[in-house]
C-alpha positions, 0 to 999 in steps of 0.5 A: 530527489523524491519520487513520491511526495506527500505534502501536509495531507489531511483527510476528514470524514465529517468531524473525524480526521482520519489523516492529520497533516501527514508528510512523507517522501519515497525515493527511487528503489526504496521500500518504505514501511508504514505501520501503526495500530488499527485506525491509524489512518494508513489505508485512508492515506493510501486511498488519498495517494492512489486517487480513490478519495480526495484529500481534504487538504494538502497535495501528493506529487509524483516527481514534480507532477501534482497527482492529488485531485486526479481520478484514480485511473489517471493516477494509475496511468501516471505510475502509482498503483495500489493493492487492497487488503481484501482481494476482490478479483473479477469473478466472471473473468479468468485469472489471465483476464483479471491481469489483462485489465490491469495492463489495459488501464495502466501506463501507456507502455503497459497497453501495447499487448495486454495478453502478453503482459498478463502472461509475463506477470502471472509467470513472475508471481508464480501463477502461470499454471492458473492463467485460464482458471477462475479466480474463485478456485485460488487460495488466499495467498494465490489471490494476493499474488493475483492482486499483485500481478494485476498491479504490476501489469499497470507498469507502476513506478510506485507500488502501494501494498496494503497488507499483502501478508495478512492471513497467510502462514509464516512460510507463505509470508517469507516467500511474499517478502522475497517477492517484494524484494525482487520487485524492488531489486529487479524491476526498480519499483519503489514500494510503500507497504502497510503491514501489521506483521512487524517482523516482516515489514521491519526486515524488508523496509529501508525506512519505516513511517509510523502513524497513530490516530492520523498523525505521523509520530515517527519515521526512520530506520527500522531499528530506530523506530522500534525503540521510539517511546511514542511508537511503543506507547502507540502499540502497547497503550501506555497513554493514560485516559487523562492524557488522551486528546479529545479526538482520540477519546471520541474515536475510541467511543465511536469504535465498534 
């Protein structure tokens, strides 16, 4: 039985369909990788799942509860939380207070003692010594770990990770990959992760879903997906201009 189910979800912005009838499932204790070229609709789909933006059509379910249509704070309280590719901590708060915010607005279980919960999560991600510091002094990888601690403090059942390894060096990326596995193995949290570093997402994912121009074009085990001709075409651009759909051509014309 699926923990999270995305059922035929589409999202349009005017005449541009960013997500096009996508369906997927996430099961308990699974790491599901989500890959695709820039503009594939990955982050937009995350925003729909997390309640940041409404779907144009389709539904999202957590177990049998329909969470699409709920405001983002209620989606978080239900147990689905996301991180952001561009980390924006509250600069007027300490590192500890940033994580406390997550605890105070998370699941009912996370709200009992926000300060203690925040200390626990900072220790878990390796930032215990920076608890009373302002976030502006953190390195990029430390800010990403802060974002992760803030998400974990909400007490999630499903964690949506948006490029947590973007911009970090290879050694930091390896440590982040280890941390993602620990979150799944020790916490039992199911994860969907968007990542452009293919080696990292393929090494950590149980399954991979591939989006291209809003559509799901492949899914399966990592070793299967990397051999799929549609995936190779999406990444290497082997599709000719004559074969492009009008939607694809319009997007490329509108791209900066």
